C-alpha positions as CSV (number, residue, x, y, z in Angstrom):
1,M,-97.2,-47.3,27.7
2,T,-94.0,-47.9,28.1
3,S,-90.9,-46.2,26.2
4,E,-88.1,-49.7,24.4
5,R,-85.7,-47.0,25.9
6,A,-87.1,-47.1,29.5
7,I,-88.1,-51.0,28.9
8,R,-83.9,-51.8,28.3
9,S,-83.1,-49.5,31.1
10,L,-85.6,-51.8,33.7
11,A,-84.2,-54.6,31.7
12,Q,-79.7,-53.0,32.4
13,L,-81.1,-52.3,35.8
14,E,-81.5,-55.7,36.8
15,R,-78.3,-57.6,35.5
16,S,-75.4,-54.7,36.0
17,G,-76.9,-52.2,38.8
18,S,-74.9,-50.4,41.4
19,T,-75.1,-52.8,45.3
20,A,-75.1,-49.0,46.6
21,R,-77.6,-47.1,44.0
22,V,-80.1,-50.7,43.6
23,L,-81.7,-52.3,46.3
24,N,-83.3,-55.4,43.9
25,L,-85.6,-57.5,45.6
26,N,-88.0,-58.6,42.7
27,A,-84.6,-60.6,41.6
28,I,-83.5,-62.3,45.3
29,A,-87.8,-63.0,45.5
30,R,-87.8,-65.1,42.0
31,R,-84.3,-66.5,43.2
32,D,-84.9,-67.6,46.9
33,A,-88.4,-66.8,47.3
34,A,-89.0,-71.0,49.3
35,A,-85.8,-70.1,51.7
36,V,-86.8,-66.4,52.5
37,A,-91.0,-67.7,53.4
38,G,-88.9,-70.9,55.0
39,E,-87.3,-67.9,57.5
40,G,-90.8,-66.3,57.9
41,R,-88.3,-62.9,57.9
42,P,-89.4,-61.0,54.4
43,L,-88.1,-56.9,54.7
44,F,-91.5,-56.3,53.9
45,H,-94.7,-57.9,54.6
46,N,-96.6,-57.0,51.6
47,L,-96.5,-58.8,48.6
48,L,-96.0,-56.0,46.1
49,L,-93.4,-54.5,47.9
50,N,-91.9,-57.2,48.6
51,R,-91.3,-58.0,44.9
52,S,-90.2,-53.7,43.8
53,I,-86.8,-52.5,43.0
54,I,-85.6,-50.4,44.9
55,I,-83.4,-47.7,43.9
56,K,-81.5,-44.1,45.5
57,H,-82.2,-41.6,42.3
58,R,-80.5,-38.0,42.1
59,L,-83.9,-35.8,40.9
60,R,-83.9,-33.9,38.0
61,R,-85.5,-30.0,38.4
62,D,-88.1,-31.5,37.1
63,E,-89.4,-33.8,40.1
64,Q,-88.4,-31.3,42.6
65,D,-91.4,-30.1,43.4
66,M,-92.8,-33.0,43.9
67,F,-91.6,-32.9,47.9
68,D,-92.5,-30.5,50.6
69,D,-88.1,-30.4,51.3
70,C,-84.8,-29.6,49.7
71,R,-83.4,-33.3,49.0
72,L,-80.6,-33.8,45.8
73,L,-81.1,-38.0,46.4
74,A,-84.6,-39.3,46.7
75,T,-85.7,-43.5,47.4
76,K,-87.7,-44.7,44.3
77,V,-89.8,-47.9,44.7
78,M,-90.1,-49.2,41.2
79,L,-93.2,-51.8,41.1
80,P,-93.3,-54.5,38.4
81,I,-96.4,-55.1,36.4
82,D,-95.2,-58.5,35.8
83,S,-92.5,-59.8,37.8
84,D,-90.6,-62.4,35.7
85,D,-91.0,-59.6,32.9
86,L,-90.2,-56.6,33.0
87,T,-90.5,-55.4,29.6
88,V,-94.0,-55.0,30.4
89,G,-92.8,-51.6,32.6
90,A,-93.7,-51.0,36.6
91,H,-95.1,-48.2,37.9
92,Y,-93.3,-46.4,40.6
93,F,-93.0,-43.7,43.0
94,F,-91.1,-41.9,44.8
95,I,-90.9,-42.4,49.1
96,G,-91.4,-38.9,50.9
97,Q,-93.1,-37.5,47.9
98,K,-96.2,-35.6,48.1
99,G,-99.7,-37.4,47.8
100,C,-97.6,-40.9,48.7
101,V,-100.5,-41.8,50.8
102,D,-102.6,-41.9,48.1
103,I,-100.6,-43.5,45.9
104,L,-99.8,-46.2,47.7
105,G,-103.4,-47.3,48.8
106,N,-103.5,-47.8,45.2
107,L,-100.8,-49.0,44.1
108,L,-101.5,-51.8,46.5
109,G,-105.0,-51.5,47.0
110,S,-107.2,-51.2,50.1
111,H,-107.1,-54.9,51.1
112,S,-102.9,-55.5,51.1
113,K,-101.0,-56.2,54.3
114,F,-99.0,-53.3,54.4
115,G,-98.6,-52.6,58.6
116,S,-96.1,-50.4,60.7
117,Q,-92.9,-52.6,59.6
118,D,-93.8,-52.2,56.3
119,R,-93.8,-48.1,56.7
120,M,-90.2,-48.7,59.5
121,A,-88.7,-50.0,56.1
122,L,-90.0,-47.7,53.7
123,Q,-88.6,-45.1,56.3
124,I,-85.2,-46.7,56.9
125,L,-84.6,-46.8,53.4
126,D,-85.0,-43.7,52.6
127,E,-82.6,-42.6,55.5
128,C,-80.3,-44.6,53.8
129,P,-77.8,-42.6,52.1
130,T,-76.7,-45.6,50.9
131,L,-78.8,-48.6,49.6
132,D,-74.8,-51.0,49.9
133,P,-76.7,-53.8,52.4
134,F,-73.0,-53.7,54.7
135,V,-75.2,-50.1,55.9
136,L,-79.0,-51.0,55.2
137,R,-78.4,-54.0,57.3
138,E,-77.3,-51.5,60.5
139,Q,-79.6,-49.4,59.8
140,L,-82.7,-52.1,60.4
141,R,-80.8,-53.6,63.2
142,R,-80.7,-50.4,64.5
143,R,-84.3,-49.8,64.0
144,G,-85.0,-53.7,65.8
145,L,-85.8,-54.8,61.9
146,E,-84.2,-58.0,61.0
147,P,-84.7,-59.5,57.7
148,S,-83.2,-62.4,56.1
149,P,-79.6,-62.8,55.5
150,R,-80.2,-63.2,51.5
151,Y,-81.3,-59.4,51.2
152,F,-77.7,-58.2,52.1
153,E,-76.1,-59.6,49.4
154,I,-73.7,-57.5,46.8
155,G,-75.5,-57.9,43.6
156,P,-74.7,-60.2,39.9
157,G,-73.0,-56.4,38.4
158,D,-70.5,-55.2,41.2
159,L,-70.3,-59.0,42.2
160,N,-68.9,-59.8,38.4
161,R,-66.6,-56.1,38.6
162,M,-65.2,-56.6,41.6
163,H,-64.0,-60.7,41.1
164,A,-60.2,-59.4,39.8
165,F,-59.6,-56.8,42.5
166,V,-60.8,-60.4,45.1
167,L,-58.6,-62.7,43.8
168,R,-55.3,-60.1,44.0
169,E,-56.8,-59.4,47.6
170,V,-57.4,-62.6,49.4
171,E,-54.4,-64.6,47.4
172,P,-51.6,-64.2,50.5
173,L,-54.4,-65.3,52.4
174,A,-55.1,-68.9,50.1
175,T,-51.4,-69.7,50.6
176,L,-51.4,-68.7,54.0
177,T,-54.5,-71.2,54.9
178,A,-53.3,-73.6,52.5
179,K,-49.0,-73.9,54.6
180,G,-51.9,-74.4,57.5
181,E,-54.3,-76.7,56.0
182,S,-52.4,-80.6,57.8
183,R,-54.9,-82.3,55.7
184,G,-53.7,-80.4,52.7
185,G,-55.2,-79.1,50.5
186,G,-56.3,-76.1,51.7
187,L,-57.7,-73.2,50.0
188,G,-57.0,-72.0,46.3
189,A,-57.3,-68.2,46.0
190,G,-59.3,-68.0,42.9
191,R,-61.7,-70.3,45.3
192,L,-61.4,-68.3,48.5
193,A,-62.3,-65.5,46.8
194,R,-65.5,-67.2,44.7
195,K,-66.8,-68.5,48.1
196,L,-65.7,-65.0,49.3
197,L,-68.2,-63.3,47.5
198,S,-70.9,-66.2,47.7
199,S,-73.6,-66.3,49.9
200,K,-72.1,-69.7,51.6
201,A,-68.9,-68.1,52.0
202,D,-69.6,-69.5,55.8
203,V,-70.6,-73.4,55.2
204,E,-67.5,-74.1,52.9
205,T,-64.6,-72.2,54.2
206,D,-63.7,-74.1,57.2
207,P,-59.8,-73.8,56.6
208,L,-59.5,-70.1,57.2
209,R,-62.3,-71.0,59.5
210,D,-60.0,-72.5,62.0
211,T,-56.9,-70.0,60.7
212,L,-59.3,-67.4,62.3
213,K,-60.0,-69.5,65.4
214,L,-63.7,-67.9,65.4
215,N,-66.7,-69.9,66.4
216,L,-69.2,-70.8,63.4
217,D,-71.6,-67.5,64.9
218,D,-69.1,-64.9,64.6
219,Y,-67.2,-66.4,61.8
220,R,-70.5,-65.7,60.1
221,E,-71.0,-62.7,60.7
222,G,-67.1,-61.6,60.9
223,V,-67.2,-63.2,57.3
224,F,-70.0,-60.5,56.3
225,C,-68.3,-57.5,57.5
226,W,-65.1,-59.1,55.5
227,K,-66.7,-58.4,52.2
228,G,-67.5,-55.4,53.1
229,F,-64.8,-54.0,53.7
230,L,-63.4,-55.6,50.6
231,Y,-66.4,-53.9,49.0
232,Y,-65.7,-50.7,49.9
233,K,-61.9,-50.8,49.4
234,W,-62.7,-51.7,45.7
235,C,-65.3,-49.3,46.0
236,L,-62.6,-46.2,46.5
237,G,-60.3,-48.0,44.3
238,E,-63.1,-47.8,41.1
239,L,-64.1,-44.2,42.1
240,T,-60.6,-42.9,42.9
241,P,-59.6,-41.8,39.4
242,R,-63.3,-40.6,38.0
243,L,-63.1,-38.1,40.8
244,S,-59.7,-36.8,39.8
245,E,-61.5,-36.0,36.4
246,V,-64.0,-34.1,38.5
247,A,-62.4,-32.1,41.0
248,K,-60.2,-31.0,37.3
249,E,-63.3,-30.7,35.6
250,I,-64.4,-28.6,38.2
251,S,-61.4,-26.1,37.9
252,Q,-61.8,-25.8,34.5
253,V,-66.0,-25.3,33.5
254,K,-67.0,-22.2,31.9
255,L,-69.5,-19.8,32.8
256,S,-72.0,-18.5,29.9
257,A,-72.2,-14.9,31.5
258,V,-71.1,-12.9,34.2
259,M,-72.6,-12.3,37.9
260,G,-71.9,-10.7,40.9
261,S,-69.6,-7.8,41.3
262,D,-66.9,-10.5,41.4
263,P,-67.6,-13.9,39.9
264,R,-64.3,-15.2,38.7
265,A,-62.6,-14.4,42.3
266,M,-65.8,-15.8,43.8
267,M,-66.5,-19.0,41.8
268,A,-62.6,-19.3,41.9
269,E,-63.1,-19.6,46.0
270,D,-65.8,-21.7,45.3
271,R,-64.6,-24.2,43.2
272,A,-60.9,-25.1,45.5
273,R,-63.4,-24.8,48.8
274,L,-65.1,-28.0,47.4
275,R,-61.5,-29.4,45.9
276,R,-60.3,-29.5,49.4
277,A,-64.2,-31.4,51.0
278,L,-63.9,-33.5,47.7
279,A,-60.0,-34.8,48.8
280,A,-61.3,-34.6,52.2
281,A,-63.8,-37.0,51.8
282,C,-61.8,-39.1,50.2
283,D,-58.8,-39.3,52.2
284,G,-61.6,-39.4,54.8
285,V,-62.7,-43.2,53.5
286,R,-58.9,-44.5,53.0
287,R,-57.9,-44.2,56.5
288,M,-61.2,-46.1,57.9
289,I,-59.8,-48.5,54.8
290,G,-56.9,-48.1,56.0
291,V,-57.5,-49.9,59.6
292,Y,-58.7,-53.0,57.8
293,D,-54.9,-53.0,55.9
294,R,-53.1,-53.0,58.9
295,A,-55.3,-55.8,60.6
296,Y,-55.6,-57.3,57.8
297,Q,-51.3,-57.0,57.1
298,E,-51.1,-58.6,60.3
299,L,-52.7,-62.0,59.4
300,V,-50.8,-62.4,56.1
301,V,-47.8,-60.7,57.1
302,N,-46.9,-61.4,60.7
303,K,-49.5,-64.6,61.2
304,D,-50.7,-63.0,63.3
305,P,-55.3,-63.9,63.5
306,A,-55.8,-62.0,66.9
307,P,-56.1,-57.9,65.3
308,F,-58.2,-59.5,62.1
309,R,-60.2,-61.6,64.4
310,R,-61.1,-58.5,66.3
311,F,-61.8,-56.2,63.4
312,L,-63.9,-58.1,62.3
313,L,-66.5,-58.4,65.2
314,K,-66.1,-54.8,65.7
315,A,-65.9,-54.5,62.0
316,P,-70.1,-52.8,62.3
317,G,-69.8,-50.1,63.2
318,M,-67.6,-48.2,60.8
319,F,-69.9,-49.4,57.3
320,A,-72.2,-46.3,58.2
321,K,-69.1,-44.2,58.1
322,L,-67.6,-45.3,55.0
323,G,-70.9,-46.5,53.7
324,E,-71.7,-42.0,53.6
325,G,-69.0,-41.5,52.8
326,L,-68.8,-43.1,48.9
327,G,-72.2,-42.9,49.1
328,A,-71.6,-38.9,48.5
329,I,-68.4,-39.5,46.4
330,Q,-70.4,-41.8,44.5
331,H,-73.1,-39.0,43.9
332,I,-71.7,-36.3,43.4
333,V,-69.2,-38.6,40.5
334,S,-72.3,-39.7,38.9
335,Y,-74.3,-36.4,39.4
336,W,-71.5,-34.9,37.4
337,R,-71.0,-36.6,34.9
338,Y,-74.4,-36.6,33.5
339,R,-75.1,-33.7,34.1
340,F,-71.3,-32.4,32.1
341,P,-70.5,-35.6,30.0
342,L,-67.3,-35.8,28.5
343,D,-68.0,-34.4,25.2
344,C,-69.7,-31.2,26.8
345,K,-68.5,-27.7,25.4
346,A,-70.9,-25.8,26.0
347,G,-70.3,-23.0,29.2
348,V,-73.0,-23.4,32.3
349,D,-75.4,-21.0,33.4
350,P,-73.5,-19.3,36.9
351,V,-76.4,-19.6,39.0
352,E,-76.6,-23.0,37.9
353,F,-73.5,-23.7,39.2
354,A,-73.3,-22.3,41.9
355,E,-76.1,-24.1,42.8
356,I,-74.3,-27.9,41.9
357,L,-71.3,-26.3,43.7
358,E,-73.2,-25.8,47.0
359,D,-74.8,-29.0,46.8
360,F,-71.8,-30.8,46.6
361,S,-70.6,-29.2,48.9
362,T,-73.7,-29.4,51.8
363,L,-72.6,-33.3,50.6
364,C,-69.0,-33.5,51.4
365,G,-69.1,-31.1,54.1
366,R,-72.1,-33.4,56.4
367,S,-74.1,-36.8,56.7
368,I,-76.7,-37.5,53.9
369,S,-78.2,-39.4,56.6
370,M,-78.7,-36.8,58.8
371,R,-79.5,-34.6,56.0
372,M,-82.4,-38.0,54.8
373,K,-83.4,-38.3,58.4
374,S,-84.4,-34.5,58.6
375,A,-86.2,-34.7,55.4
376,T,-87.7,-37.3,56.3
377,A,-88.7,-37.4,59.8
378,A,-92.0,-37.7,59.7
379,L,-92.6,-40.4,56.8
380,P,-95.0,-42.3,58.8
381,A,-97.1,-39.7,60.1
382,S,-97.1,-36.9,57.2
383,C,-96.6,-39.5,54.8
384,L,-98.0,-43.3,55.3
385,S,-100.7,-43.2,58.3
386,E,-102.5,-40.3,57.7
387,P,-104.6,-39.1,54.5
388,A,-102.8,-36.5,52.4
389,R,-104.4,-34.2,50.1
390,Q,-106.2,-35.4,47.3
391,R,-103.3,-34.6,44.1
392,G,-104.2,-38.0,41.9
393,F,-102.2,-40.0,39.8
394,R,-99.8,-37.5,39.1
395,N,-96.0,-39.4,39.4
396,L,-97.6,-42.8,39.1
397,R,-95.9,-43.4,35.7
398,T,-94.8,-46.7,34.1
399,Y,-91.1,-46.9,33.9
């Protein structure tokens, strides 16, 4: 039986879940089912999977024994019991968990379509450090999968929150296109912001396309990439003050017991090292976004569209590093606040705190995508194609 709290959580997730954390295929299917069917490019051929809600989920301690490997982050696939009424609840499984093949078989049924593309798509989703659409599209394309562009839109929750930021960002360009529009009118900042954040920017902003001197295909790609950098820049602005809070609290957390021969010195060194790693991760993301800023300034200040045009066409190569860096910061910030609420004053077990510091340092110090890729390298063989040990429905729960 699904709890009232879980029902509210699932409904809220659909309305306002973070784009980087949630891929809501159920909402896309309800909104654009006919268009996706007409294009013939679904993400999953299995109808149940193509109506799922997929979440990057930080594992709690009682969930870590579901996996044979050590991981901080898992990919949860939620299958709504009634796709039109989320209050009914959903079944879920984690990609790569123990007994994954048994759970999938029972959920999808022996006669459901579930082929190699679906297995590959699940593996790619699990390997990606984030579900943000810009990273996800590039990772799928590298493996030969190109589903409908309708799967790669920014979620409604983030769209609403970032609108004011985009409005400020595009105001100089709106002024430029208005001055250069021979027929008069041009694009106001509000209109340009709305169009850029919509799924129709590529066919409804001709003055901008004229300014950038791009053909329609290149312009579609360019607008997608521009939207990606606007999203990343907004995310960084949202995360920076929260990350500063976390870095400060890391220095102030009190331990509940003595640990080792010289615990204070050891923990102080570890805390300082982590704070430096957090600052370096943030600086790395900021430098990459600076590449966009410089190209954009050439366009709006020096009236030279060539650098910005070149930047947009080369931008996809930066998405993986940007999404990976921001994904690490987002995970650290969200997990810290989950584990240490603002009103939490209790001491922390030193062993647990040492594990948290080590996990955070790992996220900052090396690629999450490589960590997850290593953890799920055998996913198609061990979890999705070969028989696994019988484990029943221990993890087949309603959300």
